[in-house]
C-alpha positions in Angstrom: 5.5 11.1 -38.1 6.1 7.7 -39.6 6.7 4.7 -37.2 10.2 4.1 -36.0 11.7 0.7 -35.1 14.2 0.5 -32.3 15.5 -2.9 -31.0 12.6 -4.7 -32.9 9.9 -2.5 -31.3 7.9 -0.2 -33.6 6.7 3.1 -32.1 4.7 5.9 -33.6 1.7 5.9 -35.8 1.3 5.3 -39.5 -1.9 6.7 -41.0 -3.5 4.7 -43.8 -6.5 5.8 -45.7 -9.1 3.2 -46.5 -11.9 1.2 -45.1 -11.3 0.4 -41.4 -13.5 -2.7 -41.7 -11.0 -4.2 -44.2 -7.7 -4.1 -42.3 -4.5 -4.5 -44.4 -1.7 -7.0 -44.0 -1.4 -10.7 -43.3 -2.0 -12.6 -40.1 -4.4 -12.1 -37.2 -5.9 -8.6 -36.8 -8.0 -6.8 -34.2 -10.1 -3.8 -34.9 -10.2 -1.7 -31.8 -13.5 0.1 -31.3 -14.2 2.5 -28.4 -17.9 2.2 -27.4 -20.1 4.2 -25.0 -21.7 2.9 -21.9 -25.2 3.5 -23.0 -25.3 1.1 -26.0 -26.2 4.1 -28.1 -25.2 3.9 -31.8 -25.8 7.1 -33.6 -23.2 7.8 -36.3 -19.7 7.2 -37.4 -17.6 4.0 -37.4 -20.1 2.2 -35.1 -22.6 2.0 -38.0 -20.1 0.5 -40.5 -19.2 -2.4 -38.4 -22.6 -4.1 -38.0 -23.3 -3.6 -41.7 -20.3 -5.9 -42.3 -20.7 -8.2 -39.2 -24.2 -8.2 -37.7 -23.1 -10.8 -35.1 -20.8 -8.2 -33.5 -23.7 -5.8 -32.8 -25.8 -8.7 -31.5 -23.0 -9.7 -29.1 -22.5 -6.1 -27.9 -26.1 -5.4 -27.3 -26.5 -8.7 -25.4 -23.4 -7.8 -23.3 -25.0 -4.4 -22.5 -28.5 -5.8 -21.8 -27.1 -8.4 -19.4 -24.7 -5.9 -17.7 -26.2 -6.5 -14.2 -24.6 -10.0 -14.4 -21.3 -9.3 -16.3 -18.4 -6.9 -16.4 -19.9 -4.4 -18.8 -18.9 -0.8 -17.8 -16.1 1.7 -18.3 -12.8 0.0 -18.9 -14.3 -3.4 -19.9 -13.7 -5.0 -23.3 -15.4 -7.6 -25.3 -13.6 -9.3 -28.2 -15.8 -10.8 -30.9 -14.4 -13.0 -33.7 -15.9 -11.9 -37.0 -13.7 -13.8 -39.4 -11.1 -16.6 -39.3 -8.2 -14.2 -38.4 -10.1 -11.1 -37.5 -11.6 -9.9 -34.2 -13.4 -6.7 -33.1 -12.6 -5.4 -29.7 -15.5 -3.5 -28.2 -13.9 -1.3 -25.5 -16.2 0.7 -23.2 -14.2 3.9 -22.9 -16.9 6.5 -23.3 -19.4 7.7 -20.7 -22.6 8.8 -22.4 -22.7 10.4 -25.8 -22.6 14.1 -25.4 -20.1 16.7 -24.4 -21.2 18.4 -21.2 -19.9 20.4 -18.2 -17.5 17.6 -17.4 -15.9 17.6 -20.9 -15.9 15.1 -23.7 -17.6 11.8 -23.1 -14.4 9.7 -23.9 -12.8 8.6 -20.7 -9.1 8.1 -21.7 -8.2 6.3 -18.4 -10.9 3.7 -19.1 -9.5 3.1 -22.5 -5.9 2.5 -21.3 
């Protein structure tokens, strides 16, 4: 379903194929990235981001390593500027990395 605009507010999703590390359009952009609470990076989009912006991985791993003294945990977010008008939002919305008896590791309430 294409997006719909009502009273100046756009709703819905528009699916675009391409490289998510190269967002389209003009102006400021945020790449939203749901991360797990283990700092485990195994496959998928998480591997593409540090290839392009190593500083983002360094910031995330430092945030996780120092979690006893900061807000790292389910529901927390860290925003890292990676270019003049581009930020990556690391959102901790996944508990662990495997599906188990309690379902999928993504915790939708923590991502809201």
